[in-house]
C-alpha positions in Angstrom: 87.1 -88.5 37.0 85.1 -87.2 34.0 87.0 -89.6 31.7 85.9 -92.6 33.7 82.2 -91.5 33.6 82.5 -90.9 29.8 84.0 -94.3 29.2 81.3 -96.0 31.3 78.6 -94.2 29.3 80.2 -95.0 26.0 80.2 -98.7 27.0 76.5 -98.6 27.8 75.7 -96.9 24.5 77.8 -99.5 22.6 76.1 -102.4 24.4 72.6 -100.9 23.8 73.4 -100.4 20.1 74.5 -104.0 19.7 71.3 -105.3 21.4 69.1 -103.1 19.2 71.0 -104.3 16.1 70.3 -107.9 17.1 66.6 -107.3 17.7 66.3 -105.4 14.4 68.0 -108.3 12.6 65.6 -110.8 14.2 62.6 -108.7 13.3 63.7 -108.4 9.7 64.5 -112.0 9.2 61.9 -114.1 11.2 58.2 -114.4 11.6 57.3 -114.9 15.3 54.1 -117.0 15.2 52.0 -117.4 18.4 50.4 -120.9 18.2 47.9 -122.4 20.7 50.7 -124.1 22.7 53.9 -122.4 21.8 55.7 -119.7 19.8 57.2 -120.8 16.4 59.9 -119.0 14.4 59.7 -119.1 10.6 62.4 -117.6 8.4 61.2 -114.8 6.2 61.8 -114.8 2.5 62.1 -111.0 2.3 63.6 -108.4 4.6 60.6 -106.5 5.9 58.9 -105.6 9.2 55.5 -106.9 7.9 54.0 -109.9 9.6 56.8 -110.1 12.2 54.4 -111.0 15.0 51.5 -113.2 13.9 48.7 -114.5 16.1 47.7 -118.0 14.9 45.7 -119.2 17.8 42.3 -120.9 17.5 40.2 -120.2 14.4 42.6 -117.5 13.0 44.7 -120.2 11.3 42.8 -119.9 8.1 43.8 -116.2 7.8 47.5 -117.2 8.3 47.2 -119.7 5.4 45.9 -117.0 3.1 48.8 -114.6 3.9 51.1 -114.6 0.8 54.3 -113.8 2.7 53.7 -116.6 5.2 52.7 -119.1 2.5 55.9 -118.3 0.6 57.9 -118.8 3.8 56.4 -122.2 4.4 53.7 -121.8 7.0 51.9 -124.9 5.7 54.8 -127.1 6.8 54.8 -125.5 10.2 51.1 -126.2 10.8 51.5 -129.8 9.7 54.1 -130.3 12.4 51.6 -128.9 15.0 48.7 -131.1 13.8 47.4 -134.0 15.8 47.3 -137.4 14.0 45.1 -140.2 15.1 46.1 -143.6 13.9 44.1 -146.8 13.6 
């Protein structure tokens, strides 16, 4: 009986470890940017935890443009996709 409990616990630990590894990989490789209407993902250029979650709602967008890590990753292109264009 003790063997079955041990195996079940080991499976739980293995599953939790895999989930944590995937979350860590995502945090190291992507910027999660909260926009006015959605959340955007932007691939990082370096493996760091800095600027993983960025708030870019409303008037805070100018601060995001000035962030060197986000500028290097291509935040300008991401904002151009979000912009509203009015044609004649």
